PQR file of N, CA, C, O and H, with PARSE charges and radii, in Angstrom:
ATOM      1  N   UNK A   1      15.006   3.447 -12.958 -0.4000 1.5000
ATOM      2  CA  UNK A   1      14.130   2.299 -13.134 -0.0000 2.0000
ATOM      3  C   UNK A   1      13.952   2.239 -14.484  0.5500 1.7000
ATOM      4  O   UNK A   1      13.282   3.112 -15.035 -0.5500 1.4000
ATOM      5  N   UNK A   2      14.532   1.191 -15.215 -0.4000 1.5000
ATOM      6  CA  UNK A   2      14.431   0.917 -16.545 -0.0000 2.0000
ATOM      7  C   UNK A   2      13.631   0.107 -16.590  0.5500 1.7000
ATOM      8  O   UNK A   2      13.413  -0.740 -15.723 -0.5500 1.4000
ATOM      9  H   UNK A   2      15.077   0.482 -14.767  0.4000 1.0000
ATOM     10  N   UNK A   3      12.871   0.301 -17.987 -0.4000 1.5000
ATOM     11  CA  UNK A   3      11.948  -0.856 -18.335 -0.0000 2.0000
ATOM     12  C   UNK A   3      12.390  -1.955 -18.828  0.5500 1.7000
ATOM     13  O   UNK A   3      12.202  -2.079 -20.038 -0.5500 1.4000
ATOM     14  H   UNK A   3      13.048   0.989 -18.691  0.4000 1.0000
ATOM     15  N   UNK A   4      13.043  -3.001 -18.171 -0.4000 1.5000
ATOM     16  CA  UNK A   4      13.222  -4.204 -18.565 -0.0000 2.0000
ATOM     17  C   UNK A   4      12.288  -5.203 -18.495  0.5500 1.7000
ATOM     18  O   UNK A   4      12.018  -5.736 -17.419 -0.5500 1.4000
ATOM     19  H   UNK A   4      13.196  -2.901 -17.188  0.4000 1.0000
ATOM     20  N   UNK A   5      11.794  -5.496 -19.469 -0.4000 1.5000
ATOM     21  CA  UNK A   5      10.862  -6.547 -19.475 -0.0000 2.0000
ATOM     22  C   UNK A   5       9.515  -6.136 -19.175  0.5500 1.7000
ATOM     23  O   UNK A   5       9.323  -4.924 -19.071 -0.5500 1.4000
ATOM     24  H   UNK A   5      12.013  -5.063 -20.343  0.4000 1.0000
ATOM     25  N   UNK A   6       8.259  -7.160 -18.970 -0.4000 1.5000
ATOM     26  CA  UNK A   6       7.055  -6.447 -19.029 -0.0000 2.0000
ATOM     27  C   UNK A   6       6.827  -5.952 -17.616  0.5500 1.7000
ATOM     28  O   UNK A   6       6.104  -4.970 -17.447 -0.5500 1.4000
ATOM     29  H   UNK A   6       8.415  -8.144 -19.054  0.4000 1.0000
ATOM     30  N   UNK A   7       7.456  -6.632 -16.480 -0.4000 1.5000
ATOM     31  CA  UNK A   7       7.381  -6.096 -15.387 -0.0000 2.0000
ATOM     32  C   UNK A   7       7.825  -4.450 -14.849  0.5500 1.7000
ATOM     33  O   UNK A   7       7.311  -3.635 -14.083 -0.5500 1.4000
ATOM     34  H   UNK A   7       8.043  -7.430 -16.618  0.4000 1.0000
ATOM     35  N   UNK A   8       8.986  -4.477 -15.656 -0.4000 1.5000
ATOM     36  CA  UNK A   8       9.605  -3.066 -15.338 -0.0000 2.0000
ATOM     37  C   UNK A   8       8.651  -2.110 -16.233  0.5500 1.7000
ATOM     38  O   UNK A   8       8.318  -1.013 -15.786 -0.5500 1.4000
ATOM     39  H   UNK A   8       9.403  -5.139 -16.279  0.4000 1.0000
ATOM     40  N   UNK A   9       8.248  -2.523 -17.423 -0.4000 1.5000
ATOM     41  CA  UNK A   9       7.377  -1.514 -18.320 -0.0000 2.0000
ATOM     42  C   UNK A   9       5.959  -1.003 -17.726  0.5500 1.7000
ATOM     43  O   UNK A   9       5.402   0.079 -17.907 -0.5500 1.4000
ATOM     44  H   UNK A   9       8.519  -3.414 -17.786  0.4000 1.0000
ATOM     45  N   UNK A  10       5.550  -2.123 -16.961 -0.4000 1.5000
ATOM     46  CA  UNK A  10       4.349  -1.896 -16.182 -0.0000 2.0000
ATOM     47  C   UNK A  10       4.473  -0.997 -15.088  0.5500 1.7000
ATOM     48  O   UNK A  10       3.689  -0.069 -14.891 -0.5500 1.4000
ATOM     49  H   UNK A  10       6.003  -3.003 -16.814  0.4000 1.0000
ATOM     50  N   UNK A  11       5.506  -1.281 -14.339 -0.4000 1.5000
ATOM     51  CA  UNK A  11       5.812  -0.376 -13.188 -0.0000 2.0000
ATOM     52  C   UNK A  11       5.938   0.986 -13.685  0.5500 1.7000
ATOM     53  O   UNK A  11       5.465   1.860 -12.959 -0.5500 1.4000
ATOM     54  H   UNK A  11       6.143  -2.035 -14.499  0.4000 1.0000
ATOM     55  N   UNK A  12       6.538   1.376 -14.892 -0.4000 1.5000
ATOM     56  CA  UNK A  12       6.722   2.741 -15.553 -0.0000 2.0000
ATOM     57  C   UNK A  12       5.511   3.303 -15.911  0.5500 1.7000
ATOM     58  O   UNK A  12       5.302   4.485 -15.639 -0.5500 1.4000
ATOM     59  H   UNK A  12       6.923   0.666 -15.482  0.4000 1.0000
ATOM     60  N   UNK A  13       4.473   2.462 -16.625 -0.4000 1.5000
ATOM     61  CA  UNK A  13       3.163   3.016 -16.982 -0.0000 2.0000
ATOM     62  C   UNK A  13       2.542   3.112 -15.699  0.5500 1.7000
ATOM     63  O   UNK A  13       1.772   4.061 -15.554 -0.5500 1.4000
ATOM     64  H   UNK A  13       4.643   1.501 -16.846  0.4000 1.0000
ATOM     65  N   UNK A  14       2.741   2.194 -14.565 -0.4000 1.5000
ATOM     66  CA  UNK A  14       1.889   2.500 -13.318 -0.0000 2.0000
ATOM     67  C   UNK A  14       2.158   3.994 -12.702  0.5500 1.7000
ATOM     68  O   UNK A  14       1.311   4.779 -12.277 -0.5500 1.4000
ATOM     69  H   UNK A  14       3.367   1.423 -14.683  0.4000 1.0000
ATOM     70  N   UNK A  15       3.606   4.168 -12.774 -0.4000 1.5000
ATOM     71  CA  UNK A  15       3.792   5.343 -11.974 -0.0000 2.0000
ATOM     72  C   UNK A  15       3.387   6.762 -13.437  0.5500 1.7000
ATOM     73  O   UNK A  15       3.290   7.931 -13.064 -0.5500 1.4000
ATOM     74  H   UNK A  15       4.294   3.531 -13.119  0.4000 1.0000
ATOM     75  N   UNK A  16       3.275   6.556 -14.358 -0.4000 1.5000
ATOM     76  CA  UNK A  16       2.870   7.733 -15.330 -0.0000 2.0000
ATOM     77  C   UNK A  16       1.469   7.815 -14.836  0.5500 1.7000
ATOM     78  O   UNK A  16       1.076   8.907 -14.426 -0.5500 1.4000
ATOM     79  H   UNK A  16       3.354   5.606 -14.661  0.4000 1.0000
ATOM     80  N   UNK A  17       0.584   6.679 -14.825 -0.4000 1.5000
ATOM     81  CA  UNK A  17      -0.814   6.627 -14.583 -0.0000 2.0000
ATOM     82  C   UNK A  17      -0.952   7.380 -13.300  0.5500 1.7000
ATOM     83  O   UNK A  17      -1.945   8.091 -13.148 -0.5500 1.4000
ATOM     84  H   UNK A  17       0.903   5.792 -15.158  0.4000 1.0000
ATOM     85  N   UNK A  18      -0.214   7.305 -12.534 -0.4000 1.5000
ATOM     86  CA  UNK A  18      -0.518   7.911 -11.013 -0.0000 2.0000
ATOM     87  C   UNK A  18      -0.180   9.235 -10.875  0.5500 1.7000
ATOM     88  O   UNK A  18      -0.860   9.951 -10.139 -0.5500 1.4000
ATOM     89  H   UNK A  18       0.593   6.727 -12.658  0.4000 1.0000
ATOM     90  N   UNK A  19       0.888   9.724 -11.547 -0.4000 1.5000
ATOM     91  CA  UNK A  19       1.056  11.053 -11.793 -0.0000 2.0000
ATOM     92  C   UNK A  19       0.189  11.806 -12.335  0.5500 1.7000
ATOM     93  O   UNK A  19      -0.272  12.838 -11.846 -0.5500 1.4000
ATOM     94  H   UNK A  19       1.440   9.143 -12.144  0.4000 1.0000
ATOM     95  N   UNK A  20      -0.121  11.243 -13.552 -0.4000 1.5000
ATOM     96  CA  UNK A  20      -1.421  12.049 -14.395 -0.0000 2.0000
ATOM     97  C   UNK A  20      -2.379  12.022 -13.542  0.5500 1.7000
ATOM     98  O   UNK A  20      -2.682  13.158 -13.175 -0.5500 1.4000
ATOM     99  H   UNK A  20       0.253  10.405 -13.950  0.4000 1.0000
ATOM    100  N   UNK A  21      -3.036  11.131 -13.033 -0.4000 1.5000
ATOM    101  CA  UNK A  21      -4.342  11.086 -12.382 -0.0000 2.0000
ATOM    102  C   UNK A  21      -4.231  11.981 -10.991  0.5500 1.7000
ATOM    103  O   UNK A  21      -5.183  12.676 -10.636 -0.5500 1.4000
ATOM    104  H   UNK A  21      -2.790  10.209 -13.331  0.4000 1.0000
ATOM    105  N   UNK A  22      -3.029  11.915 -10.246 -0.4000 1.5000
ATOM    106  CA  UNK A  22      -3.113  13.011  -9.396 -0.0000 2.0000
ATOM    107  C   UNK A  22      -3.128  14.672  -9.922  0.5500 1.7000
ATOM    108  O   UNK A  22      -3.881  15.514  -9.433 -0.5500 1.4000
ATOM    109  H   UNK A  22      -2.255  11.350 -10.534  0.4000 1.0000
ATOM    110  N   UNK A  23      -2.336  14.891 -10.796 -0.4000 1.5000
ATOM    111  CA  UNK A  23      -2.405  16.048 -11.529 -0.0000 2.0000
ATOM    112  C   UNK A  23      -3.897  16.418 -11.973  0.5500 1.7000
ATOM    113  O   UNK A  23      -4.448  17.469 -11.649 -0.5500 1.4000
ATOM    114  H   UNK A  23      -1.724  14.207 -11.193  0.4000 1.0000
ATOM    115  N   UNK A  24      -4.471  15.431 -12.747 -0.4000 1.5000
ATOM    116  CA  UNK A  24      -5.854  15.706 -13.037 -0.0000 2.0000
ATOM    117  C   UNK A  24      -7.037  15.805 -11.808  0.5500 1.7000
ATOM    118  O   UNK A  24      -8.105  16.404 -11.925 -0.5500 1.4000
ATOM    119  H   UNK A  24      -4.023  14.576 -13.011  0.4000 1.0000
ATOM    120  N   UNK A  25      -6.679  15.236 -10.881 -0.4000 1.5000
ATOM    121  CA  UNK A  25      -7.462  15.281  -9.461 -0.0000 2.0000
ATOM    122  C   UNK A  25      -7.237  16.554  -8.841  0.5500 1.7000
ATOM    123  O   UNK A  25      -8.195  17.097  -8.292 -0.5500 1.4000
ATOM    124  H   UNK A  25      -5.811  14.749 -10.786  0.4000 1.0000
ATOM    125  N   UNK A  26      -6.208  17.065  -8.844 -0.4000 1.5000
ATOM    126  CA  UNK A  26      -5.884  18.598  -8.403 -0.0000 2.0000
ATOM    127  C   UNK A  26      -6.491  19.532  -9.022  0.5500 1.7000
ATOM    128  O   UNK A  26      -7.213  20.364  -8.472 -0.5500 1.4000
ATOM    129  H   UNK A  26      -5.429  16.623  -9.290  0.4000 1.0000
ATOM    130  N   UNK A  27      -6.192  19.457 -10.496 -0.4000 1.5000
ATOM    131  CA  UNK A  27      -6.875  20.480 -11.152 -0.0000 2.0000
ATOM    132  C   UNK A  27      -8.299  20.587 -11.314  0.5500 1.7000
ATOM    133  O   UNK A  27      -8.941  21.636 -11.376 -0.5500 1.4000
ATOM    134  H   UNK A  27      -5.605  18.781 -10.943  0.4000 1.0000
ATOM    135  N   UNK A  28      -8.760  19.348 -11.379 -0.4000 1.5000
ATOM    136  CA  UNK A  28     -10.427  19.224 -11.360 -0.0000 2.0000
ATOM    137  C   UNK A  28     -10.972  19.517  -9.920  0.5500 1.7000
ATOM    138  O   UNK A  28     -12.140  19.908  -9.895 -0.5500 1.4000
ATOM    139  H   UNK A  28      -8.239  18.497 -11.328  0.4000 1.0000
ATOM    140  N   UNK A  29     -10.514  19.432  -9.066 -0.4000 1.5000
ATOM    141  CA  UNK A  29     -10.712  19.942  -7.853 -0.0000 2.0000
ATOM    142  C   UNK A  29     -10.671  21.586  -7.825  0.5500 1.7000
ATOM    143  O   UNK A  29     -11.612  22.266  -7.417 -0.5500 1.4000
ATOM    144  H   UNK A  29      -9.566  19.115  -9.086  0.4000 1.0000
ATOM    145  N   UNK A  30      -9.703  22.002  -8.214 -0.4000 1.5000
ATOM    146  CA  UNK A  30      -9.501  23.482  -8.095 -0.0000 2.0000
ATOM    147  C   UNK A  30     -10.451  24.130  -9.016  0.5500 1.7000
ATOM    148  O   UNK A  30     -10.720  25.311  -8.794 -0.5500 1.4000
ATOM    149  H   UNK A  30      -8.938  21.450  -8.546  0.4000 1.0000
ATOM    150  N   UNK A  31     -10.982  23.554  -9.985 -0.4000 1.5000
ATOM    151  CA  UNK A  31     -11.817  23.998 -11.087 -0.0000 2.0000
ATOM    152  C   UNK A  31     -13.319  23.733 -10.482  0.5500 1.7000
ATOM    153  O   UNK A  31     -14.290  24.086 -11.152 -0.5500 1.4000
ATOM    154  H   UNK A  31     -10.764  22.595 -10.165  0.4000 1.0000
ATOM    155  N   UNK A  32     -13.495  23.097  -9.184 -0.4000 1.5000
ATOM    156  CA  UNK A  32     -14.643  22.953  -8.837 -0.0000 2.0000
ATOM    157  C   UNK A  32     -15.504  21.548  -9.451  0.5500 1.7000
ATOM    158  O   UNK A  32     -16.670  21.262  -9.177 -0.5500 1.4000
ATOM    159  H   UNK A  32     -12.706  22.811  -8.640  0.4000 1.0000
ATOM    160  N   UNK A  33     -14.663  20.856 -10.262 -0.4000 1.5000
ATOM    161  CA  UNK A  33     -15.462  19.583 -10.947 -0.0000 2.0000
ATOM    162  C   UNK A  33     -15.374  18.399  -9.720  0.5500 1.7000
ATOM    163  O   UNK A  33     -14.421  17.630  -9.840 -0.5500 1.4000
ATOM    164  H   UNK A  33     -13.716  21.089 -10.484  0.4000 1.0000
ATOM    165  N   UNK A  34     -16.030  18.238  -8.872 -0.4000 1.5000
ATOM    166  CA  UNK A  34     -15.813  17.560  -7.824 -0.0000 2.0000
ATOM    167  C   UNK A  34     -15.923  15.987  -8.198  0.5500 1.7000
ATOM    168  O   UNK A  34     -15.303  15.038  -7.716 -0.5500 1.4000
ATOM    169  H   UNK A  34     -16.804  18.863  -8.775  0.4000 1.0000
ATOM    170  N   UNK A  35     -16.844  16.014  -9.145 -0.4000 1.5000
ATOM    171  CA  UNK A  35     -17.206  14.085  -9.660 -0.0000 2.0000
ATOM    172  C   UNK A  35     -15.961  13.802 -10.322  0.5500 1.7000
ATOM    173  O   UNK A  35     -15.363  12.805  -9.917 -0.5500 1.4000
ATOM    174  H   UNK A  35     -17.347  16.784  -9.536  0.4000 1.0000
ATOM    175  N   UNK A  36     -15.256  14.710 -11.598 -0.4000 1.5000
ATOM    176  CA  UNK A  36     -14.067  14.349 -12.025 -0.0000 2.0000
ATOM    177  C   UNK A  36     -13.102  14.531 -11.273  0.5500 1.7000
ATOM    178  O   UNK A  36     -12.097  14.321 -11.952 -0.5500 1.4000
ATOM    179  H   UNK A  36     -15.742  15.519 -11.927  0.4000 1.0000
ATOM    180  N   UNK A  37     -12.760  14.865 -10.027 -0.4000 1.5000
ATOM    181  CA  UNK A  37     -11.656  14.855  -9.226 -0.0000 2.0000
ATOM    182  C   UNK A  37     -11.836  13.439  -8.305  0.5500 1.7000
ATOM    183  O   UNK A  37     -10.838  12.860  -7.875 -0.5500 1.4000
ATOM    184  H   UNK A  37     -13.576  15.036  -9.475  0.4000 1.0000
ATOM    185  N   UNK A  38     -12.865  13.066  -8.111 -0.4000 1.5000
ATOM    186  CA  UNK A  38     -13.071  12.064  -7.288 -0.0000 2.0000
ATOM    187  C   UNK A  38     -12.714  10.852  -8.260  0.5500 1.7000
ATOM    188  O   UNK A  38     -11.907  10.019  -7.847 -0.5500 1.4000
ATOM    189  H   UNK A  38     -13.676  13.536  -8.459  0.4000 1.0000
ATOM    190  N   UNK A  39     -13.244  10.714  -9.469 -0.4000 1.5000
ATOM    191  CA  UNK A  39     -13.107   9.685 -10.442 -0.0000 2.0000
ATOM    192  C   UNK A  39     -11.474   9.593 -10.510  0.5500 1.7000
ATOM    193  O   UNK A  39     -10.982   8.505 -10.211 -0.5500 1.4000
ATOM    194  H   UNK A  39     -13.899  11.391  -9.805  0.4000 1.0000
ATOM    195  N   UNK A  40     -10.559  10.717 -10.903 -0.4000 1.5000
ATOM    196  CA  UNK A  40      -9.151  10.913 -10.965 -0.0000 2.0000
ATOM    197  C   UNK A  40      -8.655  10.225  -9.537  0.5500 1.7000
ATOM    198  O   UNK A  40      -7.830   9.313  -9.598 -0.5500 1.4000
ATOM    199  H   UNK A  40     -10.959  11.601 -11.146  0.4000 1.0000
ATOM    200  N   UNK A  41      -9.028  10.550  -8.593 -0.4000 1.5000
ATOM    201  CA  UNK A  41      -8.547  10.221  -7.353 -0.0000 2.0000
ATOM    202  C   UNK A  41      -8.603   8.645  -7.215  0.5500 1.7000
ATOM    203  O   UNK A  41      -7.611   8.105  -6.727 -0.5500 1.4000
ATOM    204  H   UNK A  41      -9.698  11.291  -8.543  0.4000 1.0000
ATOM    205  N   UNK A  42      -9.836   7.743  -7.658 -0.4000 1.5000
ATOM    206  CA  UNK A  42     -10.079   6.572  -7.634 -0.0000 2.0000
ATOM    207  C   UNK A  42      -8.958   5.885  -8.398  0.5500 1.7000
ATOM    208  O   UNK A  42      -8.177   5.028  -7.983 -0.5500 1.4000
ATOM    209  H   UNK A  42     -10.642   8.182  -8.054  0.4000 1.0000
ATOM    210  N   UNK A  43      -9.054   6.513  -9.756 -0.4000 1.5000
ATOM    211  CA  UNK A  43      -7.796   5.791 -10.765 -0.0000 2.0000
ATOM    212  C   UNK A  43      -6.528   6.133  -9.954  0.5500 1.7000
ATOM    213  O   UNK A  43      -5.625   5.309 -10.098 -0.5500 1.4000
ATOM    214  H   UNK A  43      -9.688   7.209 -10.093  0.4000 1.0000
ATOM    215  N   UNK A  44      -6.274   7.131  -9.164 -0.4000 1.5000
ATOM    216  CA  UNK A  44      -4.751   7.125  -8.876 -0.0000 2.0000
ATOM    217  C   UNK A  44      -4.579   6.047  -7.696  0.5500 1.7000
ATOM    218  O   UNK A  44      -3.564   5.361  -7.576 -0.5500 1.4000
ATOM    219  H   UNK A  44      -7.008   7.800  -9.046  0.4000 1.0000
ATOM    220  N   UNK A  45      -5.722   5.975  -6.815 -0.4000 1.5000
ATOM    221  CA  UNK A  45      -5.445   4.853  -5.919 -0.0000 2.0000
ATOM    222  C   UNK A  45      -5.105   3.388  -6.330  0.5500 1.7000
ATOM    223  O   UNK A  45      -4.424   2.547  -5.743 -0.5500 1.4000
ATOM    224  H   UNK A  45      -6.547   6.532  -6.912  0.4000 1.0000
ATOM    225  N   UNK A  46      -5.858   3.324  -7.647 -0.4000 1.5000
ATOM    226  CA  UNK A  46      -5.865   2.082  -8.731 -0.0000 2.0000
ATOM    227  C   UNK A  46      -4.250   1.777  -9.005  0.5500 1.7000
ATOM    228  O   UNK A  46      -3.652   0.708  -8.880 -0.5500 1.4000
ATOM    229  H   UNK A  46      -6.411   4.007  -8.124  0.4000 1.0000
ATOM    230  N   UNK A  47      -3.847   2.820  -9.340 -0.4000 1.5000
ATOM    231  CA  UNK A  47      -2.207   2.878 -10.089 -0.0000 2.0000
ATOM    232  C   UNK A  47      -1.239   2.710  -8.944  0.5500 1.7000
ATOM    233  O   UNK A  47      -0.289   1.930  -9.014 -0.5500 1.4000
ATOM    234  H   UNK A  47      -4.333   3.688  -9.442  0.4000 1.0000
ATOM    235  N   UNK A  48      -1.508   3.483  -7.851 -0.4000 1.5000
ATOM    236  CA  UNK A  48      -0.711   3.213  -6.764 -0.0000 2.0000
ATOM    237  C   UNK A  48      -0.926   1.847  -6.229  0.5500 1.7000
ATOM    238  O   UNK A  48       0.073   1.519  -5.588 -0.5500 1.4000
ATOM    239  H   UNK A  48      -2.280   4.117  -7.794  0.4000 1.0000
ATOM    240  N   UNK A  49      -1.744   1.009  -6.235 -0.4000 1.5000
ATOM    241  CA  UNK A  49      -1.932  -0.311  -5.674 -0.0000 2.0000
ATOM    242  C   UNK A  49      -1.132  -1.132  -6.768  0.5500 1.7000
ATOM    243  O   UNK A  49      -0.302  -1.971  -6.418 -0.5500 1.4000
ATOM    244  H   UNK A  49      -2.555   1.275  -6.756  0.4000 1.0000
ATOM    245  N   UNK A  50      -1.356  -0.913  -7.883 -0.4000 1.5000
ATOM    246  CA  UNK A  50      -0.867  -1.633  -9.021 -0.0000 2.0000
ATOM    247  C   UNK A  50       0.708  -1.441  -9.007  0.5500 1.7000
ATOM    248  O   UNK A  50       1.474  -2.384  -9.207 -0.5500 1.4000
ATOM    249  H   UNK A  50      -2.030  -0.231  -8.168  0.4000 1.0000
ATOM    250  N   UNK A  51       1.156  -0.062  -8.741 -0.4000 1.5000
ATOM    251  CA  UNK A  51       2.533  -0.105  -8.509 -0.0000 2.0000
ATOM    252  C   UNK A  51       3.214  -0.735  -7.312  0.5500 1.7000
ATOM    253  O   UNK A  51       4.351  -1.206  -7.339 -0.5500 1.4000
ATOM    254  H   UNK A  51       0.533   0.704  -8.579  0.4000 1.0000
ATOM    255  N   UNK A  52       2.407  -0.699  -6.249 -0.4000 1.5000
ATOM    256  CA  UNK A  52       3.032  -1.315  -5.150 -0.0000 2.0000
ATOM    257  C   UNK A  52       3.278  -2.633  -5.117  0.5500 1.7000
ATOM    258  O   UNK A  52       4.269  -3.114  -4.569 -0.5500 1.4000
ATOM    259  H   UNK A  52       1.483  -0.316  -6.227  0.4000 1.0000
ATOM    260  N   UNK A  53       2.105  -3.506  -5.891 -0.4000 1.5000
ATOM    261  CA  UNK A  53       2.013  -5.001  -6.308 -0.0000 2.0000
ATOM    262  C   UNK A  53       3.322  -5.380  -6.983  0.5500 1.7000
ATOM    263  O   UNK A  53       4.100  -6.255  -6.602 -0.5500 1.4000
ATOM    264  H   UNK A  53       1.299  -3.115  -6.337  0.4000 1.0000
ATOM    265  N   UNK A  54       3.467  -4.455  -8.223 -0.4000 1.5000
ATOM    266  CA  UNK A  54       4.672  -4.390  -8.926 -0.0000 2.0000
ATOM    267  C   UNK A  54       6.083  -4.540  -8.110  0.5500 1.7000
ATOM    268  O   UNK A  54       6.958  -5.351  -8.410 -0.5500 1.4000
ATOM    269  H   UNK A  54       2.835  -3.745  -8.533  0.4000 1.0000
ATOM    270  N   UNK A  55       6.140  -3.682  -7.104 -0.4000 1.5000
ATOM    271  CA  UNK A  55       7.573  -3.734  -6.483 -0.0000 2.0000
ATOM    272  C   UNK A  55       7.285  -4.698  -5.643  0.5500 1.7000
ATOM    273  O   UNK A  55       8.329  -5.331  -5.491 -0.5500 1.4000
ATOM    274  H   UNK A  55       5.429  -3.023  -6.860  0.4000 1.0000
ATOM    275  N   UNK A  56       6.329  -5.224  -4.926 -0.4000 1.5000
ATOM    276  CA  UNK A  56       6.469  -6.436  -4.284 -0.0000 2.0000
ATOM    277  C   UNK A  56       6.835  -7.731  -4.762  0.5500 1.7000
ATOM    278  O   UNK A  56       7.426  -8.616  -4.142 -0.5500 1.4000
ATOM    279  H   UNK A  56       5.481  -4.709  -5.050  0.4000 1.0000
ATOM    280  N   UNK A  57       6.320  -7.740  -6.200 -0.4000 1.5000
ATOM    281  CA  UNK A  57       6.510  -8.931  -7.056 -0.0000 2.0000
ATOM    282  C   UNK A  57       8.092  -8.728  -7.513  0.5500 1.7000
ATOM    283  O   UNK A  57       8.937  -9.602  -7.317 -0.5500 1.4000
ATOM    284  H   UNK A  57       5.840  -7.022  -6.703  0.4000 1.0000
ATOM    285  N   UNK A  58       8.309  -7.764  -7.995 -0.4000 1.5000
ATOM    286  CA  UNK A  58       9.970  -7.622  -8.476 -0.0000 2.0000
ATOM    287  C   UNK A  58      10.835  -8.116  -7.098  0.5500 1.7000
ATOM    288  O   UNK A  58      11.780  -8.889  -7.257 -0.5500 1.4000
ATOM    289  H   UNK A  58       7.623  -7.054  -8.155  0.4000 1.0000
ATOM    290  N   UNK A  59      10.492  -7.664  -5.818 -0.4000 1.5000
ATOM    291  CA  UNK A  59      11.293  -8.017  -4.669 -0.0000 2.0000
ATOM    292  C   UNK A  59      11.511  -9.169  -4.409  0.5500 1.7000
ATOM    293  O   UNK A  59      12.588  -9.550  -3.949 -0.5500 1.4000
ATOM    294  H   UNK A  59       9.724  -7.037  -5.690  0.4000 1.0000
ATOM    295  N   UNK A  60      10.200 -10.178  -4.741 -0.4000 1.5000
ATOM    296  CA  UNK A  60      10.048 -11.546  -4.708 -0.0000 2.0000
ATOM    297  C   UNK A  60      10.799 -12.485  -5.436  0.5500 1.7000
ATOM    298  O   UNK A  60      10.949 -13.683  -5.197 -0.5500 1.4000
ATOM    299  H   UNK A  60       9.326  -9.869  -5.115  0.4000 1.0000
ATOM    300  N   UNK A  61      11.388 -11.599  -6.626 -0.4000 1.5000
ATOM    301  CA  UNK A  61      11.978 -12.693  -7.758 -0.0000 2.0000
ATOM    302  C   UNK A  61      13.195 -13.182  -7.223  0.5500 1.7000
ATOM    303  O   UNK A  61      13.855 -14.012  -7.848 -0.5500 1.4000
ATOM    304  H   UNK A  61      11.266 -10.626  -6.821  0.4000 1.0000
TER
END
């Protein structure tokens, strides 16, 4: 997935955000920081929804 144009770059950034938020959520949950894990999980869901919307938009081109 090459970041060609704004849509491709947004997909790359959404993927990066998803990976980082999932890592933070797992780490926070293991450390017993349940509020931080919940916040990171919510942000991961938002990043996943953004990624899905970008894939659908790109397929519709």
